[in-house]
C-alpha positions as CSV (number, residue, x, y, z in Angstrom):
1,M,-0.1,0.1,0.1
2,P,1.6,3.6,-1.0
3,A,2.2,5.0,2.4
4,S,2.7,8.6,1.4
5,H,0.0,9.8,3.9
6,L,2.4,8.8,6.7
7,N,4.7,11.8,5.6
8,W,1.7,14.3,6.5
9,P,2.7,16.5,9.3
10,F,-0.1,14.7,11.3
11,F,2.3,12.0,12.2
12,E,5.4,11.2,14.1
13,Q,8.1,8.5,13.3
14,R,6.6,6.1,15.7
15,H,3.5,6.1,13.7
16,G,5.0,5.0,10.7
17,H,7.1,2.0,12.2
18,R,3.7,0.8,13.8
19,Q,2.0,1.0,10.6
20,S,4.7,-0.8,8.7
21,R,5.0,-3.5,11.5
22,L,1.3,-4.3,11.2
23,D,1.3,-4.2,7.6
24,A,3.9,-6.9,7.3
25,W,2.5,-8.9,10.1
26,C,-0.7,-9.1,8.3
27,G,0.9,-10.1,5.3
28,E,2.3,-13.2,7.1
29,Q,-1.1,-14.1,8.7
30,S,-3.6,-16.9,7.3
31,W,-7.0,-15.6,7.5
32,E,-9.8,-18.1,7.6
33,Q,-12.3,-17.0,4.6
34,E,-15.8,-16.4,5.8
35,P,-16.0,-18.8,9.0
36,S,-19.1,-20.2,9.7
37,D,-21.2,-19.3,12.6
38,A,-20.0,-22.2,14.7
39,D,-16.6,-21.1,14.2
40,L,-16.9,-17.5,14.3
41,D,-16.5,-16.9,17.9
42,A,-13.4,-19.2,18.0
43,S,-12.1,-17.2,15.1
44,C,-12.4,-13.9,16.9
45,R,-10.8,-15.2,19.8
46,D,-8.0,-16.7,17.9
47,I,-7.3,-13.1,16.2
48,A,-7.2,-11.5,19.7
49,T,-4.7,-14.0,20.9
50,R,-2.5,-13.2,18.0
51,L,-2.9,-9.6,18.1
52,G,-2.1,-9.7,21.8
53,E,1.0,-12.0,21.3
54,A,2.3,-9.7,18.6
55,G,1.8,-6.5,20.9
56,F,-0.5,-4.6,18.7
57,L,-3.1,-4.6,21.2
58,K,-0.7,-2.7,23.8
59,I,-1.7,0.5,21.4
60,A,-5.3,-0.4,22.7
61,V,-4.8,0.5,26.3
62,P,-2.3,3.1,28.0
63,Q,0.4,2.5,30.4
64,P,1.6,0.7,32.2
65,F,-0.4,-2.0,30.4
66,G,0.3,-0.5,27.0
67,D,2.9,1.3,24.9
68,D,1.6,5.1,25.3
69,P,1.1,7.4,28.2
70,S,-2.6,7.8,27.2
71,L,-4.6,6.5,24.0
72,D,-3.2,7.7,20.7
73,A,-6.0,8.1,18.5
74,R,-3.5,8.5,15.2
75,S,-2.3,5.0,16.1
76,L,-5.6,3.6,16.6
77,C,-6.8,5.0,13.4
78,L,-3.6,3.4,11.5
79,M,-4.2,0.2,13.1
80,R,-7.8,-0.2,12.2
81,E,-7.1,1.3,8.5
82,T,-4.3,-1.4,8.0
83,L,-6.3,-4.3,9.5
84,A,-9.4,-3.5,7.6
85,R,-7.6,-3.5,4.3
86,H,-6.2,-7.0,5.1
87,E,-9.1,-8.6,7.0
88,P,-12.2,-6.8,8.0
89,L,-12.7,-9.5,10.7
90,A,-9.3,-8.7,12.2
91,D,-10.4,-5.0,12.4
92,F,-13.6,-5.8,14.1
93,V,-11.7,-7.7,16.7
94,Y,-9.3,-4.7,17.4
95,A,-12.1,-2.3,17.3
96,M,-14.1,-4.0,20.0
97,Q,-11.0,-4.3,22.1
98,V,-10.5,-0.8,22.0
99,L,-14.3,0.3,22.5
100,G,-14.9,-2.0,25.2
101,S,-11.8,-1.1,27.3
102,A,-11.6,2.7,26.6
103,P,-14.2,3.6,29.2
104,I,-11.8,2.0,31.7
105,S,-8.8,3.6,30.2
106,L,-10.2,7.0,30.2
107,Y,-12.6,7.0,33.3
108,G,-11.5,3.9,35.5
109,N,-9.8,3.9,38.6
110,S,-6.3,2.1,39.3
111,G,-8.3,-0.9,40.6
112,Q,-10.4,-1.5,37.5
113,K,-7.4,-0.8,35.2
114,E,-5.3,-3.2,37.1
115,A,-8.3,-5.8,36.8
116,W,-8.8,-5.6,33.0
117,L,-6.4,-3.8,30.9
118,G,-3.5,-6.0,31.2
119,D,-5.6,-9.0,30.0
120,V,-6.9,-6.8,27.1
121,A,-3.6,-5.9,25.9
122,A,-2.3,-9.6,26.1
123,G,-5.5,-10.7,24.0
124,R,-6.5,-12.9,27.0
125,K,-9.8,-11.1,27.8
126,I,-12.5,-10.0,25.3
127,A,-14.1,-6.5,25.9
128,A,-17.5,-5.5,24.8
129,F,-19.5,-2.1,25.1
130,A,-23.2,-2.5,25.8
131,L,-24.9,0.8,25.3
132,S,-27.9,0.4,22.9
133,E,-31.5,-0.9,23.5
134,K,-34.1,-1.6,21.3
135,K,-35.7,1.7,22.3
136,A,-32.5,3.5,22.8
137,G,-30.1,3.4,20.0
138,S,-28.9,6.7,18.8
139,D,-31.0,8.5,21.7
140,V,-28.8,7.2,24.5
141,A,-30.9,9.2,27.1
142,A,-34.0,7.2,26.2
143,M,-32.6,4.1,27.9
144,A,-34.6,2.0,30.3
145,M,-32.3,-0.2,31.6
146,R,-32.1,0.2,35.7
147,A,-29.4,0.0,38.4
148,E,-30.9,0.0,41.7
149,R,-28.9,0.8,44.8
150,R,-29.5,-2.4,47.4
151,K,-27.6,-2.8,50.5
152,G,-24.4,-1.2,49.1
153,D,-24.6,-3.2,45.7
154,Y,-26.1,-2.1,42.5
155,V,-28.7,-4.6,40.9
156,L,-29.1,-4.4,37.3
157,N,-32.4,-5.2,35.2
158,G,-33.3,-4.6,31.6
159,A,-32.0,-5.6,28.3
160,K,-29.3,-4.6,25.8
161,A,-29.6,-5.0,22.1
162,W,-27.2,-5.4,19.1
163,I,-24.0,-5.8,21.4
164,S,-20.9,-6.7,19.8
165,N,-18.9,-9.7,21.2
166,A,-22.3,-10.9,22.9
167,G,-21.3,-14.0,23.9
168,I,-17.7,-14.1,23.8
169,A,-16.9,-11.0,25.8
170,D,-15.3,-11.6,29.2
171,F,-16.8,-8.5,30.4
172,Y,-19.1,-5.5,29.3
173,V,-19.2,-2.0,30.0
174,V,-22.9,-1.6,30.6
175,F,-24.6,1.6,30.8
176,A,-27.8,1.7,33.3
177,R,-30.1,4.3,34.8
178,T,-29.4,5.1,38.4
179,A,-31.7,8.0,38.3
180,E,-34.0,10.1,36.1
181,G,-32.8,12.3,33.0
182,K,-29.5,12.6,31.1
183,R,-27.6,12.8,34.3
184,G,-29.1,9.7,35.7
185,I,-27.1,7.3,33.6
186,S,-24.2,5.5,35.1
187,A,-21.6,2.9,33.8
188,F,-20.4,-0.5,35.1
189,V,-18.0,-3.1,34.2
190,V,-19.9,-6.2,34.5
191,P,-17.9,-9.6,34.3
192,A,-19.5,-12.0,32.0
193,D,-19.9,-14.8,34.6
194,T,-21.8,-12.5,36.9
195,P,-25.0,-14.2,38.1
196,G,-28.1,-12.7,36.5
197,L,-26.3,-11.8,33.1
198,Q,-27.8,-14.0,30.2
199,V,-27.0,-13.7,26.4
200,G,-30.1,-13.6,24.5
201,E,-30.9,-13.9,20.8
202,R,-27.7,-13.8,18.7
203,T,-28.1,-11.7,15.5
204,R,-26.9,-12.5,12.1
205,A,-25.0,-9.6,10.2
206,I,-24.1,-9.3,6.6
207,A,-20.6,-8.8,7.6
208,A,-20.3,-11.7,10.0
209,H,-19.3,-10.9,13.6
210,P,-20.5,-11.7,17.1
211,L,-23.7,-9.8,17.7
212,G,-26.3,-10.4,20.1
213,N,-28.6,-9.2,22.8
214,L,-27.9,-9.1,26.7
215,E,-30.5,-9.8,29.6
216,F,-29.9,-8.6,33.0
217,N,-32.3,-10.2,35.7
218,D,-31.4,-9.2,39.3
219,C,-27.7,-8.9,38.2
220,R,-26.1,-7.9,41.5
221,L,-22.8,-5.8,41.3
222,P,-20.4,-4.3,44.1
223,A,-20.4,-0.7,44.2
224,E,-16.8,-0.7,43.0
225,S,-18.1,-2.0,39.6
226,M,-19.2,1.6,38.7
227,L,-17.0,3.8,36.4
228,G,-16.7,7.2,37.8
229,A,-19.3,8.5,39.9
230,P,-23.0,7.9,39.9
231,G,-24.5,9.9,36.8
232,D,-21.1,10.0,35.0
233,G,-22.5,7.3,32.4
234,M,-23.4,9.9,29.4
235,R,-20.0,11.5,29.9
236,V,-18.4,7.8,29.8
237,A,-20.4,6.9,26.7
238,L,-19.8,10.0,24.7
239,G,-16.4,10.6,25.5
240,T,-15.5,7.0,24.5
241,L,-17.5,7.2,21.3
242,D,-15.8,10.7,20.6
243,L,-12.4,8.7,20.6
244,C,-13.6,5.8,18.5
245,R,-15.6,7.6,15.8
246,S,-12.8,8.6,13.8
247,T,-11.6,5.1,13.8
248,V,-14.6,3.9,12.2
249,G,-13.7,6.3,9.3
250,A,-10.3,4.6,9.2
251,A,-11.7,1.1,8.8
252,A,-13.7,2.3,5.9
253,L,-10.8,4.0,4.5
254,G,-8.7,0.8,4.9
255,M,-11.4,-1.0,2.9
256,A,-11.3,1.7,0.2
257,R,-7.8,1.5,-0.1
258,R,-8.2,-2.3,-0.7
259,A,-10.9,-1.7,-3.1
260,Y,-8.9,0.9,-5.2
261,G,-6.0,-1.7,-5.3
262,E,-7.9,-4.4,-6.7
263,A,-9.4,-2.0,-9.2
264,L,-5.9,-0.9,-10.5
265,Q,-5.1,-4.5,-11.0
266,R,-8.2,-5.3,-12.9
267,V,-7.9,-2.4,-15.3
268,R,-4.4,-3.1,-16.2
269,R,-5.1,-6.7,-16.7
270,R,-8.3,-6.5,-18.8
271,E,-7.4,-6.3,-22.4
272,L,-10.1,-4.7,-24.8
273,F,-10.1,-2.4,-28.1
274,G,-6.4,-3.1,-28.6
275,G,-5.4,-1.9,-25.0
276,T,-6.5,-2.2,-21.7
277,L,-9.5,-1.3,-19.6
278,G,-7.1,1.2,-17.7
279,D,-6.3,3.0,-21.2
280,L,-9.9,4.4,-21.4
281,Q,-10.4,8.1,-20.3
282,L,-13.6,7.1,-18.6
283,T,-12.0,4.4,-16.4
284,Q,-9.3,7.0,-15.7
285,A,-11.8,9.5,-14.6
286,A,-13.4,6.8,-12.3
287,L,-10.1,6.1,-10.9
288,A,-9.0,9.7,-10.4
289,D,-12.4,10.3,-8.5
290,M,-11.7,7.3,-6.2
291,A,-8.1,8.5,-5.3
292,T,-9.4,11.9,-4.6
293,S,-12.2,10.5,-2.3
294,I,-9.6,8.3,-0.4
295,D,-7.2,11.2,0.1
296,A,-10.1,13.4,1.3
297,A,-11.2,10.8,3.7
298,A,-7.7,10.4,5.0
299,L,-7.1,14.0,5.6
300,L,-10.3,14.3,7.6
301,I,-9.7,11.1,9.4
302,Y,-6.2,12.1,10.5
303,R,-7.0,15.7,11.3
304,A,-9.7,14.3,13.8
305,A,-7.2,12.0,15.5
306,W,-4.3,14.9,15.6
307,T,-6.6,17.2,16.9
308,R,-7.4,14.8,19.7
309,D,-3.8,13.9,20.4
310,S,-2.8,17.5,20.6
311,G,-4.7,18.0,23.7
312,Q,-8.6,18.7,22.6
313,E,-10.5,16.4,24.6
314,R,-13.5,16.4,22.6
315,I,-13.4,16.2,19.0
316,T,-17.2,15.6,17.9
317,R,-17.2,17.6,15.0
318,E,-14.0,16.7,13.4
319,A,-14.6,13.0,14.0
320,S,-18.1,13.1,12.8
321,M,-17.3,14.6,9.7
322,A,-14.4,12.1,9.0
323,K,-16.8,9.2,9.9
324,L,-19.7,10.8,7.5
325,F,-17.3,11.2,4.7
326,A,-15.2,7.9,4.7
327,T,-18.1,5.7,5.5
């Protein structure tokens, strides 16, 4: 893949080294083509293990468990772009390790970080992010799931829908209502083996990956399972999504680069009218439009990531524009 964009002023030398190492590693891997439903969970766990053993998941968590003092948005975008170009399921696994653990990285206390982040970085534990409900998707404030305080613990009741890694995750970051209003939502780290937590119906998706519903029936958690303070859930959710939003665009960018590369090979090989398909002006115009869109997407994505890494905590506008254009 042409890596000229790594010479843009958004990047430091370490970013180029990371991207080139991951690119070479991906080229050495044997990826299972379209695993069956029965093999999908095992494939995801295997990919997580491989990514952990190779050290790439150390970019998904901060020090002392990872490589960087704090989460580096540019590195996360480069990881997702490169993985998506090679194998979309590997990108999914990486993305969920980031999304499911970022609330702990960003808002967890030292005990919560110690309990989970080292295993996430090693690929030993699978993370998940449980926010959506059937009547509360984009409208997070409409969630109905409850967390009631009882004898010093929190007891969760309700359901979550369309949760990636449902059924294979070792822990879920779960959002539930502890009071009314937007400021009444709190976040909890819920181990998968907690009594009262059950995996409901699994959902089949066009892009195959573990996806399903979660059910909570008197699921009791110690108070120290809460991330931050009561009512911090909206801040935790939106801050996490703000970080991860530009990486979604990066994954789309990786797929676009792969499609563009495949198209170039095709038009150079396909012979017609005494030349190749690539000799036709109409084909060249289409390729030029593709290349321009790819560069424009990359500029938006890495502008957003650079802005966050430069110290701007919230990049909602920049990341939303990047995701919108790239996807």
